[in-house]
C-alpha beads as a LAMMPS data file, in Angstrom:
LAMMPS data file: protein, C-alpha beads

104 atoms
103 bonds

1 atom types
1 bond types

-500.0 500.0 xlo xhi
-500.0 500.0 ylo yhi
-500.0 500.0 zlo zhi

Masses

1 110.0

Atoms # bond

1 1 1 -247.969 78.439 4.359
2 1 1 -246.941 81.970 4.153
3 1 1 -243.061 80.561 3.585
4 1 1 -244.430 77.886 0.901
5 1 1 -245.305 80.856 -1.066
6 1 1 -241.391 82.928 -0.222
7 1 1 -238.484 81.659 -0.582
8 1 1 -237.380 82.918 3.166
9 1 1 -238.435 85.453 5.808
10 1 1 -237.716 87.206 8.458
11 1 1 -239.787 86.764 11.717
12 1 1 -240.560 90.264 11.747
13 1 1 -242.216 89.854 8.658
14 1 1 -243.693 86.726 9.676
15 1 1 -244.706 88.572 12.789
16 1 1 -245.873 91.685 11.072
17 1 1 -248.542 88.746 8.060
18 1 1 -249.622 87.219 11.231
19 1 1 -250.249 90.073 13.889
20 1 1 -248.720 88.322 16.313
21 1 1 -246.376 89.315 19.341
22 1 1 -242.876 88.843 18.541
23 1 1 -242.371 86.839 21.614
24 1 1 -245.462 84.542 20.527
25 1 1 -243.533 84.114 16.664
26 1 1 -240.252 82.770 18.901
27 1 1 -241.733 80.328 20.209
28 1 1 -244.177 79.357 17.351
29 1 1 -240.759 79.342 15.166
30 1 1 -238.955 77.534 17.934
31 1 1 -241.126 74.821 18.090
32 1 1 -241.429 74.321 13.981
33 1 1 -236.991 74.270 14.114
34 1 1 -237.623 71.191 16.446
35 1 1 -240.227 70.182 14.759
36 1 1 -237.767 69.942 11.344
37 1 1 -240.943 71.946 9.982
38 1 1 -238.411 75.105 9.224
39 1 1 -234.855 76.034 9.250
40 1 1 -233.045 79.370 10.507
41 1 1 -230.648 80.600 8.286
42 1 1 -228.500 83.865 9.179
43 1 1 -228.670 86.779 6.818
44 1 1 -225.446 87.108 5.481
45 1 1 -225.678 91.445 5.707
46 1 1 -226.518 91.017 8.895
47 1 1 -225.915 88.445 11.319
48 1 1 -228.100 89.771 13.723
49 1 1 -230.896 89.018 11.409
50 1 1 -232.422 85.462 10.169
51 1 1 -234.348 84.305 7.805
52 1 1 -237.190 81.605 8.629
53 1 1 -237.070 79.044 5.387
54 1 1 -239.279 76.103 5.301
55 1 1 -237.996 72.687 4.942
56 1 1 -238.528 69.712 2.552
57 1 1 -240.093 67.397 6.036
58 1 1 -241.765 71.205 6.041
59 1 1 -243.579 71.396 2.545
60 1 1 -244.405 67.041 3.510
61 1 1 -246.191 68.863 6.223
62 1 1 -248.129 70.834 4.462
63 1 1 -249.351 69.012 1.446
64 1 1 -250.634 66.404 3.433
65 1 1 -252.401 69.042 6.073
66 1 1 -253.965 70.884 3.052
67 1 1 -255.125 67.334 1.242
68 1 1 -256.888 66.245 4.632
69 1 1 -258.465 69.833 4.932
70 1 1 -260.379 69.315 1.101
71 1 1 -261.423 65.358 2.201
72 1 1 -262.734 68.051 5.862
73 1 1 -264.456 70.218 2.958
74 1 1 -265.882 67.639 1.291
75 1 1 -267.364 66.021 3.792
76 1 1 -268.930 68.251 4.936
77 1 1 -270.310 69.299 1.687
78 1 1 -271.648 65.760 0.697
79 1 1 -274.521 66.222 4.086
80 1 1 -275.390 69.257 1.594
81 1 1 -278.449 69.374 -0.700
82 1 1 -278.424 71.354 -3.818
83 1 1 -280.084 74.079 -2.824
84 1 1 -278.221 74.241 0.257
85 1 1 -275.020 74.340 -2.137
86 1 1 -276.850 76.835 -4.656
87 1 1 -277.847 79.363 -1.321
88 1 1 -274.685 79.130 0.236
89 1 1 -272.578 80.139 -3.010
90 1 1 -274.508 83.067 -3.823
91 1 1 -274.393 84.107 0.035
92 1 1 -269.915 84.266 -0.804
93 1 1 -270.960 85.810 -3.726
94 1 1 -272.617 89.097 -2.291
95 1 1 -270.132 88.677 0.728
96 1 1 -267.475 89.270 -2.522
97 1 1 -269.251 91.496 -4.233
98 1 1 -269.570 93.378 -0.607
99 1 1 -265.956 93.263 0.508
100 1 1 -264.927 94.279 -2.920
101 1 1 -267.075 97.123 -3.608
102 1 1 -266.390 98.765 0.395
103 1 1 -262.674 97.633 -0.656
104 1 1 -262.253 100.402 -2.729

Bonds

1 1 1 2
2 1 2 3
3 1 3 4
4 1 4 5
5 1 5 6
6 1 6 7
7 1 7 8
8 1 8 9
9 1 9 10
10 1 10 11
11 1 11 12
12 1 12 13
13 1 13 14
14 1 14 15
15 1 15 16
16 1 16 17
17 1 17 18
18 1 18 19
19 1 19 20
20 1 20 21
21 1 21 22
22 1 22 23
23 1 23 24
24 1 24 25
25 1 25 26
26 1 26 27
27 1 27 28
28 1 28 29
29 1 29 30
30 1 30 31
31 1 31 32
32 1 32 33
33 1 33 34
34 1 34 35
35 1 35 36
36 1 36 37
37 1 37 38
38 1 38 39
39 1 39 40
40 1 40 41
41 1 41 42
42 1 42 43
43 1 43 44
44 1 44 45
45 1 45 46
46 1 46 47
47 1 47 48
48 1 48 49
49 1 49 50
50 1 50 51
51 1 51 52
52 1 52 53
53 1 53 54
54 1 54 55
55 1 55 56
56 1 56 57
57 1 57 58
58 1 58 59
59 1 59 60
60 1 60 61
61 1 61 62
62 1 62 63
63 1 63 64
64 1 64 65
65 1 65 66
66 1 66 67
67 1 67 68
68 1 68 69
69 1 69 70
70 1 70 71
71 1 71 72
72 1 72 73
73 1 73 74
74 1 74 75
75 1 75 76
76 1 76 77
77 1 77 78
78 1 78 79
79 1 79 80
80 1 80 81
81 1 81 82
82 1 82 83
83 1 83 84
84 1 84 85
85 1 85 86
86 1 86 87
87 1 87 88
88 1 88 89
89 1 89 90
90 1 90 91
91 1 91 92
92 1 92 93
93 1 93 94
94 1 94 95
95 1 95 96
96 1 96 97
97 1 97 98
98 1 98 99
99 1 99 100
100 1 100 101
101 1 101 102
102 1 102 103
103 1 103 104
């Protein structure tokens, strides 16, 4: 999802955004490359550095994944009563308020 919003990122940037180790990130990227979801592209200014770029297949996979997650969430919320949904909404608004208040 990080790559969907950016043209390209260095592995170190992705690692930092996800808060994972470089070794773990390299293993994840290797698997994504193997499955054709992302590709590595050398930085023309520094051949030691590689960008990670999402592929068309990766974008298509992400869209399907998001659609499936939306369906799953809709199914879960179909079991909630209107009162429960209202209570959940108020709770989320309270959490949002607390987080914004403590951010400043």
